[in-house]
N, C-alpha and C positions, 0 to 999 in steps of 0.2 A: 818488574819487568816480565815475569811469568804471566801475570794477569793481563798485561798489555798484549802479549803474543796470543794468549788464549782468546782475548776479545777480538783480535784482528781476524780470526777465523770465523767469527760470528757475524762479520760485516756482510753487507749485500754484495759488494764486489767480490769478496772471497767465495761466497756461495755461487755466484754466477761463473766465476772461474772454475770452480770445482765441477759445475754442471757441464761446462764446455769441454773440460778434460775428459770427463766420463763419456760424453757423447762422442768425442773423437775416438776414444779407445773402443767404444762399441762399434762404430762404423768400420774401423780398421779390422776388428775381429770378424765382422760380417764379411768383408771383402776377402780376407784370408780364407775363411771357410768356403766361400763360393769358389774361389780360385782352386782350392783343393778338390772340391767336388767336380768342377769342370775338367780338372786334370785327369780324372779317372774315366771320363767319357770316351767312347771310341772316336777314332780319328775322323770318321765321316761326319760326326757332329761337331767336333772341335774345329774343323777346318772348312773354309769357304773357298771354292775355286773361283778366282777372279781373273784367270788367265784368258788371253784372247783365243787360244787354241783349245781351251776347255779339256785338258787331258784327263780330268777326273769325271767328266760328264758321262753318264751311262744312258744309252738310248732306250727308247721304248721297246725296241726289238729284244734287247737283253733282259729288260725288266719283265716282259711277257714270258720269256723263256724261263726265268727264275721263278716267276709266280706260278707257272704250271709244273714246276719240278716236284715230282712225287717219289724220287729216289734219293738216298743219302749219297753225297759226293764229298770226297776228302781232298783238300789241297795240302799235299806234303811238300813244304818248301825246304829244299836242301841247301841251306845257306845260313850264314851268321846274320841273324836279324839286325843286330846293331850296326853292321857295316853294309847292309843292303841299301841300295839307292832308295832314298826317302819316297820318291815318286812311286816306285814299285810297291813298297811297304804300304803306303797310304791307299793305293788303288786296290790291293788285295783286301784290305780292311773294308773299304767302301763296297766292293763287289760282293764279298762274302756276307756282309750285313743285310743284303737284299733277300736272302733266303735262309730259313732255319735248317734247311737240308744240307747246307755247306759248312763243313768243319775245316779249320785251318790249323795245321801242325807245323811248327818250325823245328828242324833238326840241323844242328851245326855239324857239318861233315868233318870238321877238324876234331871236335870232341867225340864224334861218333863216326869214324871212318867206314865202318862196316855198312852204314846206311846206303852208301853209293852202290855197293854190290847187291844189297837187298833189293833196292828199287831199280837197279840196272840203269842208273842215270848219272850224269855228271853233277858237280857242284853248281850252285847258282841256277838251279832248275826247279820248276814247280811240277810235281807229279800229281796229275789229276786222275782220280780213280773212283770207281763205283763198285761196291761189293755186290750189289744186287745183280749187275750184269757181268761182273768179272772183267770189265774192260778198263784199261788205263792208257794214258798218253802223257807226254811231257811237253812243257812250255819252258824254253830257256829264257833267261833274262835278256839275252841278246836278240830274242824274237820280239820282246816287248819294247825295248829301246834299241832301235836300229841306227846304224851309222852310215854316213855317206862315204864310202870307201874312195870315191873319185877325188874327194877333197884331200886325201892323203898325198896324191901326186902333185897337188898345187900348193898346199900349205904345209905338208910334212906331218900332218896329223889328221886322223879321221874325226869328223864332226858329227854330232847327233843329228839325225834327220827326222825320225818318226817315233811316236809312242803308240804301241798297238796292244795295250793292256786289255781293253774290252774285246777286241776282235779275237785275240788268242784265247782268252779264258772262256768266252761264250762258245767258241768253236769246240774247245776241249770238253766243256760240260755237255754240249749236245752230243759229241762223239761217244762219250763214256756212258751216256744214259739211253742211247738208242742205237740199234744196229741197222738203221735204214740208210742206205747209200744208193746213189743213182749213177749210171754210167753215161757219160757224154762222149760221143765220137765227133771229132772235128775233121772235116774233109781236107784233102790235099790233092795235088795233081792238076789244079787249074789256076795256079798262080795265087792261091789264097794268101791273105795276110797271116803272119805268125801271131799267135796269141801272146800278149805281153805278160810279164810276170805279175802285174797287178791283177789281170783277169784270172790267171791260173791260181793265184793265192786266194782270191775272193771265192772262186768255185770250190776250192779245197775246204774253206771255212764252212761252206754249206753242204758238206758231205757229197760233193760231186767229183767223181774221178774222170780224168780226161784221157782219151786214147785216140791216136791218129788213125784215120781211115782214108786210104787212097781209093777213090771210087773207080779209077781206071783199072785197078788191079783186083777189084772185088766183084764177085758175081751177085751179091745181094747185101742188103744192110744186115749186120749181125743181129741175132735174135735178142741179145742182151742190151741192145741200144735203147736207152731210155730217151735220149734226145740226140738228134743229128744237127750239128752246127756247121754252117757254111759261111765263112768270113771273107767277104769281098773277093769272089772269084774274078780273075781277069779273063780267062779263057772259057769258052762255052762248054756245056755238057753235051755228050754224045746222045744219040737216040736211046741207046741201051741204058745209059745212066738216068735219063729222064724216066724211062720205064721202071727202073729200080726205085726211084723216088716215089713214083705213083703207086707201086706195089706196097712200099713201106707205109705210105699214108693210108692206103685202103685197109691195111692191117691194124690201124689205130696208132700209127707212129706220130712222133712229135718232131717237127722240123723247124729250125731257126735259121733264117737267111738274112745276112747283111749284104746289101748290094755293093758292088764295086764302083769304081769311079766312072766307068763308061758302060752303061747297060746296053748300048747299041752293039757291043762286042759279045753279048751273051743272049742272042735272040731265042734260043731254045729254052733257057731258064725263064726269060720273060714270058714266053708262051705258056710255060707251066704255071706261072703266077696268075696269068689271065684266067686260068681255070677256076681260081679262087676269087675272081672279081677284082684283081689289081692289074691295071693297065699302065704301061709306062707313058709319062707325059712328054718325054723327049727333052733333052737338054738339062741344064742345071736350074735349080729353083732359087729365086730371089724373093725376099719379103721386105717391102718398103715400110712396113709397120712394126715388125718384130725382128730387128736386126741389131747387131753389135756395133755401136758407135758409127752408124751410117754405112757400114759395109753390108750390103743387102744379101750377100751370099753367106754371111755368118748369121744363121737363123736361130732364134729362140722359139721353138715350136709351141703351139698351144697344146696342152695335155688334157686328155679326157680319160682319167684313170680313177679307179675306185678299188676297194678291197685290197687284196694282196699287192696289186700293181701300184698302189699308192703308198705302200709302207715306207716310212722314213723320208718321204719327199717333203721337205720343209719349204723350199722356195719354188719348187717346180721349174727351175731354170735349167734347161737342157740345151746344149749348144751343138748344132750340126753345121758343118762346113761343106760347101759344094755338094749338096744333097740332090739325089735324083728324085724327081716328082712322080708320084703315082696318082692315078685317077681311079676313084671308086666306081666300079662297073657292076655288071650282073654276073654272079657266079654261074658256072656251067651246070650246076645241079641245085635243086631247091633245098637239098639237105645241108648245104654249106651256108654258114652264117659268118658274114664279114663284119668286123668291128674295128674301125680306126681308133687309135689311142693317141696319135701324134699327127698334127696337121699344121699347115701354115695359117696365117690369118686370111681374110678375104682379099688382102692386098698382096697375095703371092703371085709370082710370075714364073712361067716356064720359059727360059731363055735358050734358044737354039744357037748353033754355031753361026748361022747367018744373021743373027741379031734379032730375029723375030721373037716376040713374046706374047703370051696370052695370060690375062689376069684371071685369078680365081683362087679357090681354096684347094690345096693339094695335100694328099696323104703322104706323110713321112714315116709313119709306123702303124702297123695294123696286125690284128690276129684274125685267123679264119678257122672255124671249128666245123667238124663234120663227124658225127657219132663220137668216137673216142679219139680221133686224130685232131691235131692242133698245128697250125702253121703260123709262125710269127715272122714278120718282115720288117726290117728297118732299112731306110733308103740311103744311108750314108755310112761308110766305114769310119768316119770321124767320131761316131758314137762311142767307140772304145779305143780310139787312137791315143796311146799313152802320151804322145807329145802334146796333145790338146788337153787331155784330162789333167796332166801335171802342170800345164801352163795356166789354165783357168781353174784354180783350186776350189772355187765356190760353186761350180756347176755340179749337177747331180746326174751326169751321164751314166756313171757306173752303177749308181743306186737303181735307176730305172732299168738299166740293162739286166742286172741281177734279179730284179723283181719280175721282169719278163721271162727270164730263164726259169726261175723257181715256180712261176705260175703254171708251168706245165705239170707240176706234181702236187698231189693232195697231201702227201706225207712229208714234204720237204719245206722248211722255212728258209727265207733269205736271211742267213746269219752272216752275210758278207759285209761286215762292218769295217769301213776303211780306217786305216791308221790316222792319227792326228799329227800334224806337222809340229816339229820342235824347232823350226827355224825362228819362231818368235819367242822371246823369253816369257816364261810363265812366272807367276807369283802366287803364293799361298798365304792367305791371311788367317791367323789363328786367334780364336777367341781368348785362349789362355794368354797369348802375348798381349792382347789389348787390355785384358783385365789386369795383368801384371803391370803394364805401363801406367794404367790409371791408378793402381794402388800405390805405385812407387812415386809417381810425379803428380798426376792429376788431382787426386783427392787431397793430399797434403797442401798443394798450392791453393785449392779452393778454400780449405779451412784457414790457411794462413791469411788469405785475403779477407775472409769473413772476420777473423779475429782482429786484423788491422783496422777494419772499418768500425768494429765495435769499440776498439780502444780510442779511435779518433773521436767518436761520438761522445764517449764518456769524458774525454779530455775537454771537449768544447763545453760540455755541461758543467 
């Protein structure tokens, strides 16, 4: 009996079976080792963002900022890492991995309560600091994942609305590594539109501080005014105010004008713009070639932008509604250079109240430079109207607007990265999860099927 058992192990079938068992064990061992190795990789390598809102996507703007970083920056996260929202954890890992100058430290304030006093910050906060400049700032988790508080009144609970990880961190890194800030005065006293929270937040991210200036009560434009913004004035400017603007521009000032809904009500301002070669076409502008779903007054202008003005413009789809048309004319001085950057197609029409229209190409946005001064004009207040930019989420109105604002400065970059909506569910696919699933189910099934096939072949033989 012993010899019979010994001889059975010497048979061909026994040898093939031993080979199959050994091969199976080897493959499983390899999968386990690979799984262990992948498990030690950072999250930005382990995970693939396949969400429609791409909450983990980092724009070229931030990548360029981090590529040029030459100072060490520390992210001190005052929170329990294990209980922190996974999206925030993963984004911090992905973001910090883009620069060797960024170090991340996690401090649990429950275990180390003195840390809150040391950093003068609350829990669930990222303290961004730079030892070289001595500057620091904080980013609260509630600034990264924001909530729609209005939903509380309708549903009884606040729902997540936006993810602003990139915008908050890039703004913080820029703030602590540079002391360059610019002061923007926005005019009042002429029925101007109020700047939305979206605009004020975007300007803050680019180190632009906002201050109101009532031209009717001012004797001159303040000397520290780096940019004067006039958003859709309803009432006209006085002669003294026009003189004030002219003096400001002659001194190398930067002026940004967004025209109101009816330019016929602001003839003095229109005359000022004519000095720079921009003449009102009269009426509203329609475009039969580049319009939204056949509504000719909802225009997608043709953009002629390059350099800083083109930053992060992916689709170049900007929507203007009820825009005033401008006609490119001859500036009053040879030293003025006029450059349109936003126009209608050749199928544009200037439609007046009496129904008359004239076909042609009309200017919807332009810049005029003279020595150190710069004038930027946009022909419709819908450019930064929050009701429009929030309704049409795919348009790039705010990106182009902020590019046009920061183009006034050589030492300011447009870091106004818009938050990503959380209204659509996201999903994260992990390599480790796929490998584990393959090791547990996929590979054994494959070998089982292979073994069954081999068994049936031998049985038939």
